[in-house]
C-alpha positions, 0 to 999 in steps of 0.5 A: 517505461517509467520507473520509480527513479525517473518519477522522482527526477521530475550522544549514544553509548558505545554498544553493539546493536542489541540481539533479537530476542526469540519472543517479544513483550506482550501486546497489551499495555496500559494506555497510560494516564486516564484509563481506557481510550475513547476510540470513537472520540478519537476518530470523531475528531478527524472527520473529513469535511469539504465544501468545494470540488477537488479534482485530484483527491477523492473521498472513498468508501471501500472494504480493502479489496474494493473501493469507490472514489467520489467527488463532492456530490458523493458519486463520480458526477463531475470527476471520473474517479475510479472504482477498483478491486483486487480482482479486476484485471485486463490483458491486451492481446499478445503480439501475434504468434507469441506467448509469455513462455517465449520470453528470453531475458538478458544474460549478465555475467554474475561472478564469472557465470552467465545468469538470465535476468528478466530484463527487456530483450531487444530481440523481443521488443513487443513481447517484452513491452507486453509482459511489462504492461499486462495485466493492468488493473481496470476501472470497473465503472463510473456511477454519477448524477446527471443534474439539470437546471430549470431551463433544461441545461446540464448542471456543471460543478460551478452550479452547485451551492451550499456544498458540504460533504463529510466522511465519517471514518467511524461508520464508513459513510459519506454524507454529501449535501448541496443545492442546484438552483436552490433545490437541495440534494442529499446523497449518502454513500457507503460500501458493503464490508463483505461484498463489492457493493456500493450503496447510495441513498438520494433525497431531493425534490429534483428526483421527483422533478426528473432533473436528477438521474443516476448514471452507470458508465463503463470505460475501456482500458486506456493502456496508461502506466500511470493514470489518475482517471483510469479508462477510456470512455471514448473507445465505444467500439472496443468493448461491449456491455449487455443489460438483462432485466431481472424483474422490475427492480434489478438489471444485470450487466455484463461488461466484456473487454477483450478476454476480460469479463465481469458483472454488475448488478444494479438494484433499486428500491421502490419505483424506478425507471432504468434506461440505456444505452443510447446511440451516443453513449453506448455504455451508459445506463440511467436510473430515474425516479418515478416522478413522484417520490423525492427518494432514489435508493440503489445498490450496485454490486461488482463481481467477477461472476454473476451475483445472486442475492443483493443487499438492500441499501439500508442493509448495506449502510447498517453493515458498513456501520457495524463493520467499521465499528468492529474495525476501530474497536479491534487492535491498537489505538493511540490518543494524543489529545492530552499533549501540549505540543501544538502539532499533536492534532495533525499527527493524530489526524494523520494516524486516524485517517491513515487507518481508515484509508489503509482499511479501505484500500489495502486489506484485500487478498493481494499486496497493495499497489502504491496508490491502493485502489485510488488510481493506477501506478505501474499498471496497477501492479504491486511491488514485493519490496514495498509489501513490508511497508504496506503491510507490516503495520497491521502486525504492530497494531494487532490487526492480523486478520487483515494482514492474513488476507494477503500474507499467503502471497509467499505461499502462492508465489513459492513454487515460481520463486523456487523455479526462478532461483533454480533457473538462475543457478541459486538455491532456495526461492528468489521472490519477484519484485513487480508483479500481479496475482500470477507472480510473474515478474514484469521485465525491467532492469530494476525489477530483475536486479533489486534484492532488498525484498528477499529477506522480507518473508523472514521478517514478516514470519518473525512478526507472526511468531511474536504474535502467535508463538506456536507450532502452527505458525512455525509450520506455516512459515517453515519452508518459506523461511528456509528457502528464503535463507537458502537463497540469501546464502547462495546469492552471497559470493565468496571473494577470494581477494578479501576472504569475505562473502560479498553482495553484488554486483550485479544489483540495485540497492534500495535507492536504485540510483547506482550502477548495478554492474559495479555496486557491491556491499551496500550497507542496508542489504548487508545488514538485512542479509545478516538479520535474515540469516540469523533469524532463520537459524532461530527458526531452526532452533524453534523447530528442534533442528540444528543450525544450518552450517551453510547459512552460518558460514555466510552470516559470519563471513559477510563483508562488514558494513562499509565505513568512510571517515567514521560513518556508514556509506551507501555501498563499499567504494562509493565516492563523494557520498555526502555531496553526490549520493545524499538523495533518494532513500537514505536506506543506510540508516534503516539498518538501525531503526527499521531493522534492529541493527545486525552488524551495526556499530552504534556510535558509527551509526550515530555519526551516520545519522547526524550526517543524514539528518543534517545533510540529506536532500529531503526534497528528493526522497520518498514518503516512507523515508521519513518514518524510517528516519524517525525509527532510526532517531528513536532507536538512537535516543533522539525522540525529538528528532523522531517526532520531527520526522513524522511531521517533516515539512518536505513536499514528499511527506504531506497528507491532504484533508482526506489523509491521502499522502504524497511521497511518490505518484499521488496518492502514495500509500507507503507514506500512510502505512510507514507512518502507522508502523513508526508511530506504533514503534515509538509508542510501544517500543522495540527490543532493547528500548528504554524501559519507559512509557512511549520510549520513542517520544520525548519524555516530557509533558509536550507529548502525552501518548496514551495507547493500547493494544499495540505490539512492540517492534523487533 
């Protein structure tokens, strides 16, 4: 069982932090010098061009809830990259005679009373393991080319010459060109914006020569928690595929794996020859030309239920162009091209390609997993503590229709979160940590005891109200905000010895690297608890209600943020803070930067930041830590440091040629999403920011930041 932690182990004025204002500044701003931004020109500067095979980093087309990764041929010919969705999941059979409802976790003492936590039960090892691993996200299928050399041998990747592949983010189209034995091949690939459909157009003399055939192959699930290539193509007997012709130009395929069933419709234009499977490849189907034309055009639609009508390939390409243009012209934009700092092209490239990748991978109906729809990590499940980092950038970039697709997860999980809180003896709603669409926690000690995801819905609700300050928004979030605050207040424990409300134990802090049975009063969580309770009271006032006295009592009585030698530390009582615990997430600085600073003394935070900036082990951090550091630096009036953190050389915050980022199991999309939130924060500002253009950037001509349509942060 792999955890996030075991993976990783392979001059400021003396003012209090500013208060949160009820409604932020308007979202629209002047772009600065030069008038409106030419958005297409900005995007066009950062087309992705490849001339060789990459076996780890695919280029992708996708619509946010479905994505298709390709190798240098424009399909999955030589590298079995994945086809993934928000709806494609699989459960292995349960242990005989057991049901999920039979699970009993571990009981831990919690301030003198027994509390049952969803931790693997040593008396139920098989059921505990099943609940952790199931369901798992599946690879829906592989589409590639079978290429033959003149002597009939199968071409391998090394046989390709004159390779040139280009992804145009403005259109969502991948154009791939190469030669096989001197014969040209041209492949165009896109994804329909509104259907889980891949469209392919191939032009080559090899089609007419019958030396180029498209194939469609289906794997069984492989049971791996982390997998770059998802699925087992060798397990031929473990699953079934059934193909049914629908006239002369379409075949419908049903794929069954245990209790999982989904459908694939393959349709082609013009004459074509569909065959398969055969005795050796029982789940591989082939589509060839008629031996006369150079062209092969088809669409492949994946769906949980049978498809009816399918778009043509030309209609799919036209829809892709329209959909991506609409996306790029919506919301915010940033243009750094008038800057003189030589790093501006790289920062702008990261911003543009992150916008493409997040729209292709993380705009579906569920919170995203860490690797989006590229591959699987943690069995493809998503982490609710990471949902803020995956999703909050959509708000500052004014792309609420995208965020709204998954934001109702709190409404969907509300009943089960209330039940979990009740079961454990707390009020309100306790949100899960690692889950799937059903909201059921995956048993693990960290999942059970991590708490920093709990205030997230209040933060997200506040962002929503900033953008939509009306009664509809208040009604939408009311019960979720109130139940979240009820849990925050009831989870804090009154400590008679200190006459304070304390947090923990047991608990895991953001960095997940301390003893949960002894950790108490961590800096970040204390600040976030204060923030959540304070903003929840604001919501009561907006709804015409009195402030909740219980919330206020806990808010006012919370332990102070722990200080040692004039600086904040990870948690109260920590020893050897700056030599033993200066690795992992430096979340203590997130209290003033990412968060607006509830409970923070700014001079103390300035001293803390200096210690972190100069003494942290940045080679032992995660990708979203660097944007978090940048926001702290910006809020402290250190814009040069803010920019430096967004371009930090640490191996855990790098972006490859496609924009895919390191920072965790590759690729790590919180790096991309956190970058977008931080860059908007630094450009559009935050509550209490200096009253100048782009206050998070240096105030000189090294950085000329033109932006429009961005929302200031809290």
